[in-house]
ZAMI-314401 format. One line per 3 residues: number of its first residue (from 1); their letters; for each residue x, y, z of C-alpha. Coordinates in nm, 3 decimals, m for minus. Layout:
NUM	a	X/Y/Z ~ ...
end
This chain:
1	mkk	9.924/8.543/12.266 ~ 9.763/8.876/12.362 ~ 9.940/9.192/12.239
4	nll	10.030/9.472/12.475 ~ 9.757/9.737/12.433 ~ 10.004/10.027/12.428
7	asl	10.217/9.857/12.163 ~ 9.916/9.796/11.941 ~ 9.798/10.158/11.980
10	nee	10.143/10.284/11.880 ~ 10.142/10.061/11.573 ~ 9.799/10.186/11.468
13	rhe	9.890/10.552/11.522 ~ 10.209/10.543/11.318 ~ 10.114/10.797/11.056
16	elk	10.338/11.055/10.899 ~ 10.197/11.406/10.889 ~ 10.379/11.640/10.651
19	gwa	10.361/12.012/10.585 ~ 10.566/12.329/10.548 ~ 10.606/12.520/10.873
22	lve	10.803/12.750/11.098 ~ 10.916/12.551/11.404 ~ 11.004/12.742/11.719
25	lyg	11.214/12.555/11.972 ~ 11.289/12.614/12.336 ~ 11.606/12.821/12.364
28	har	11.481/13.083/12.114 ~ 11.583/12.881/11.807 ~ 11.372/12.882/11.491
31	ivg	11.388/12.657/11.187 ~ 11.173/12.641/10.873 ~ 11.114/12.362/10.627
34	lvt	10.907/12.060/10.541 ~ 10.801/11.912/10.874 ~ 10.726/11.542/10.916
37	snp	10.575/11.430/11.243 ~ 10.648/11.074/11.349 ~ 10.882/10.984/11.060
40	iel	10.921/10.615/10.982 ~ 11.297/10.622/11.047 ~ 11.262/10.774/11.399
43	pgm	10.909/10.726/11.538 ~ 10.813/10.980/11.804 ~ 11.042/11.249/11.664
46	vrv	10.980/11.546/11.437 ~ 11.184/11.578/11.118 ~ 11.251/11.915/10.952
49	dvp	11.387/11.916/10.596 ~ 11.527/12.263/10.527 ~ 11.540/12.328/10.151
52	dll	11.840/12.464/9.960 ~ 11.886/12.840/9.992 ~ 11.883/12.977/9.637
55	kng	12.032/13.312/9.533 ~ 12.022/13.420/9.169 ~ 11.934/13.065/9.067
58	eva	12.244/12.923/9.242 ~ 12.255/12.713/9.558 ~ 12.399/12.946/9.824
61	rkg	12.357/12.692/10.102 ~ 12.278/12.324/10.070 ~ 11.960/12.204/10.239
64	ftr	11.978/11.981/10.544 ~ 11.766/11.765/10.775 ~ 11.728/11.795/11.153
67	yfg	11.537/11.575/11.400 ~ 11.383/11.703/11.724 ~ 11.204/11.548/12.016
70	rqa	10.849/11.674/12.046 ~ 10.926/11.818/12.390 ~ 11.178/12.058/12.230
73	iya	10.909/12.231/12.025 ~ 10.751/12.545/12.166 ~ 10.532/12.637/11.868
76	ltp	10.466/12.526/11.511 ~ 10.319/12.762/11.252 ~ 10.197/12.601/10.928
79	cde	10.270/12.795/10.609 ~ 10.337/12.730/10.241 ~ 10.663/12.652/10.062
82	dtv	10.697/13.006/9.921 ~ 10.680/13.152/10.272 ~ 10.946/12.907/10.395
85	rkm	11.180/13.002/10.110 ~ 11.120/13.374/10.177 ~ 11.207/13.329/10.546
88	lre	11.528/13.148/10.447 ~ 11.630/13.434/10.215 ~ 11.564/13.689/10.490
91	kcc	11.784/13.488/10.732 ~ 11.519/13.502/11.003 ~ 11.521/13.128/11.055
94	lw	11.867/12.988/11.004 ~ 11.998/12.735/11.248
end
């Protein structure tokens, strides 16, 4: 039986891309964290894992995970983990 071409393309393209980034969403919301595009658990979505907010070596706010549809994203700026943690401390990107 012949496979649907679109279905086979989607299967072949299922790759996770990961990296630290600032994600800007429509509605003027911003979130920072480890971004995974096309996560295995929700293909077609974007996952953002926000790390714990640390103050004086203590967890001031527990980290969390959010999922977004790709259409909700206005811009994505890659950066490194240190920059993400700095933005969290400065409260410029809290949800």
